[in-house]
C-alpha positions, 0 to 999 in steps of 0.5 A: 524539507527540513528534517529534525524529528524522525519516526522509526517504525520497526517490522511488526513486533519483531524483536530480532531487528533491535540491532538494526533499529539501534544502528539507525537511531545512532546514525540519526542522533549523531546528526542531531535528530530526535528519534521516536519509535512508531507503534509497529516497533516491538515493545522489547526494543527500548526507546522513546515512543510516539505513543508516549506523546499526545500531540498530533503525529505531524507535530511529532515527526517530519519523516518516517523510516520504516524498517521491515518489508512492503507489508509494514510499509503499507500499514504505516503509509495508510496512516502517514497519508492522513498527516502528509508525512513522507516515508522511506523504507529499509528492507530486511529481506528480499528487495521490495518495491516499497521498502527498497533500501537494502540493509547493506546500503543503510548508512549511505542512503540515510546520509543521502537523505540527510543532505537532501539528495532525494525526491518525493513521489506522490502515490495515489491511494484508493478509498473503498466504500461498501453501501447497503440500502443507502447507508455506508456499511464500511469505508477504508483506504488502501495503498495497493489495491481493493479486491473482491474474492470468493470466500470458502467456495470452489465456485465462481462469483458473478458481478457487474462493473460500472465506471462513472455510472456506465455499464462496463461488463458482467463477469463470472470469475474468482473475483476482481482487483482494483489497483493503484500504480503502486499496487500494479506489481502486487496482486494485480500483477499475479492476476495478469494485470500490467505493470504501471509506472508508479506515478501515472494517474491511472487505476487498473481493474483486473478480473481474477481467473475470469470464465470468459477469457476476453475479460481482460484487465483495463486501465482507467483514469484515476478520477474514475468512480468504479462500482461493483454491484449485482453480486451473486455468490453461489455458496458462501459470502465473498471477501473484500480485502484492502492491501491483502487484509480482509476488511469485511464479508460481502453477501451480495446485496451491497454495492462496492464503490472505489475511487481515488482517496482524498489524500496521497502518500508521500514516498521518499526516493533517494536520487540514485533510485532506479525503478527499472533496476528494481523491476529487473531485480525483483522480477528476475528479468536478468536471469 
């Protein structure tokens, strides 16, 4: 991949990362690369911005560098996938699963990318639709997961899960999470779901605190079409969240359909990246 134009996406409206952004920009410009700041970058940080141009994103940048954490990376990745633009993340805090380059490795990692010492992982995304009376009420994509959870209620919710039109289970629980392999180390993991190697072609369906303990997480082929229907909420509407952000309220008469998105997200890994080392470090397996 030829890299001549880079989009630099800073942590959401964070003025304090100006020095890091300046350091990255200086290194890139020293290698004769054009640098444009992305929309997440605080307006207090000076520089030419993507929003200053009216061209399609794919014509403006060849690569996105995300400076922040996994939350910033998730937001940027959903947009980049639509334009087939690869991204790499630089983490400013604790080691992340997506933005996993530490600041102290910044120079060496960027130089590795510029000399082509990297590979690209294609990450599966989810498309979630909320149907109501044969109409699509809501549609959205997510990198990690789609989750249905009880709203402002202390009582369980009920629903049915169907896979490719076949009945799977009737569940009473706090909700359910449908996760990609990328999202297997996020909310799904907290709900007892398995850790999945990030490039495997599967989804995970994880009930949240099920009333019947035999309702366990299940791993499905990523071509499966998953439906959540016959929903019953005792007191208040439930929430549909995509990548941890509430997308819409559910009242019970809807059908939520989840499937593989048409696009994939291209995630850059430098060749020395070790996924298992990241797992050990992030999850404290060496302690």
